[in-house]
N, C-alpha and C positions, 0 to 999 in steps of 0.2 A: 481487376474486374470481378473477380469472386467475391472480395469483401464488399463491393457494392450491391451485389446480389444479396448477401446476407443481410446488409443494412436495410434493404428495401423490405426484405421478408420480415425483418424484426420491426419495422415501422408499421407495416401491414398488420401484424399480429396485434401490436399495441392499439392500433386504431380500433380493431375489430373488438378487443377486449373492452376498450373505453365505451364502445357503442353499446355492447351488451350489459355491461355494468350500470349503464344509465337508465336501462329498461327500454331501449329501442329494439324493435322487432321489425323484419321484413318479411314479406311474403306474397303469394299470388292471391288475387281476389276474385278472379272470374275467368274470363276468356283469354285468349293468347294476348300477351303484352300487357295485361293488367297487372299492376304491382301496387303495393301499399306499404306505407311505413307507419308504425303505431308504437305507442309507449304504454307501459303498463301504468304509468302514472296519469293518463287521460282523464280528465274530468267530464263527467257527462256524456261519455261516450257510449253508455249502455242505457237502454230504456228501462222504464219501470217494470214492464212485463217481462223483460230479460232477467232483471234482478228478481223479480218474484219467483222466476222458474228456476233460477240458480239457488234461491233459498230453499224452494222445495226439494231440489236436487240434494242440497247439503243436509237438509233434515232427514231425507230418505236414507241417505248414507250413514248418519248417526245412528238412526234406529238399527240398520244392518249391523254396524260395528257393536252396538250395545247388545245385540242378540247373540254376538259370538263370544262375548265374555263369559267365562263360567261363574256359575252362582257360588256365592260363599255359603258354605254349609257347616253348621256347628257339629262336630261328630255326635253320635247318641252316647258312645262310651269313650270320652275323651281320655287321653293318657293321663295317669296319676300325676299330680303336681301342677296341673294347669288350672287357670281360673276360668271357669265356664261363665260366670255371671258377667264379668267385665271384658271378657274375650282377651284379657291380657295375662302374660306367663309371669308369675311372681318368682323372680329370680332368687329370693330368699328361702322359698319352700318347695320349688320344683325339683322333682327327681331328674334323672338323666333323659328319661323319655319325654318328659315335659319340656325340657330345655331344648331337645332335639326338633321340637316341632317349629323352632324359630330358624329362619333362613340362614344358612350358612354355618349352622351349629351341628356339628357331627357328635359321635361318641367321644372323642379326645377332648374337644372344646367343652363339651357338657361335663366331662369328669374334671376339667381344670377349674370351671366355675364352682362346681361343689367343693374341691378341695380348697379354693380361695376362701370361700365363706366359712368353711370349717377351721382354717388356719386363723382368719382375720375377723371372724363374726359376720354378722349379716351386712348387707350392702345398705347404706343409709340413703344414697341417691342412685338413680340408674346409671349415671355417668360412671360410677365407680367401677363397673363392669369392664371398662376399658384397662383396668389394671390386670386384668386376666391375659395371659398370654395367648395370642391368637385373636383377640378382639380389638381391632384397630379402629380408627375413626370411620372407614368405610363400611365394616361390619356392623358398627354401632348404629350408623346412619340407617342401615337396613332394618335393625330390630328395635330401635328407640320407641317407636309408637306401638310396639308389641309386647313391652316388658313393664313391669311395675315392681315396687319394693314394698308393698303395703305390709 
C-alpha cells in the first residue's frame, strides 16, 4: 500500500513539473470560483497598450540601473607604469603598482610578472602572460581587455 502512495506522489510531481516546464500557469482571475489557465507562449494575449506600458516600465528600470552604475574615472595621478592615453596597462613597462591596478593581480603576482619579463625578455603577445605562475585562463580572461604589450 505504501509503495502505491509513493508511486502516485511521484507521478503527480512529474506531471506538475511537466506542466510548469511547458509554461502553463494556473491562478485566480476574479471572484470566487473564477480560475484561469494561461501559458507564457500565448500569442496575441496582450494588447498594444499593455505592450507600450511594459516597454515604458522596462525603459524606466534600465535608466534606474544605469544611474546605479559607478562612473569610470581616470585618476589624476595614475600609478606609474600605467598607460593613461589608451587606458591599457603595458605589461612590458608597468611597475608593480601599475600591474596591481589589474583585477586579481596583487603584490605577489605583480612581482612574478616583473621577474618573468626580466628573465625571459618582454612579452611579445598578451597571451604570454599566462606563462606567469598565478595567471591562468580565468584571470587572463579578466585582464585581457585591460593589458597591452606595446
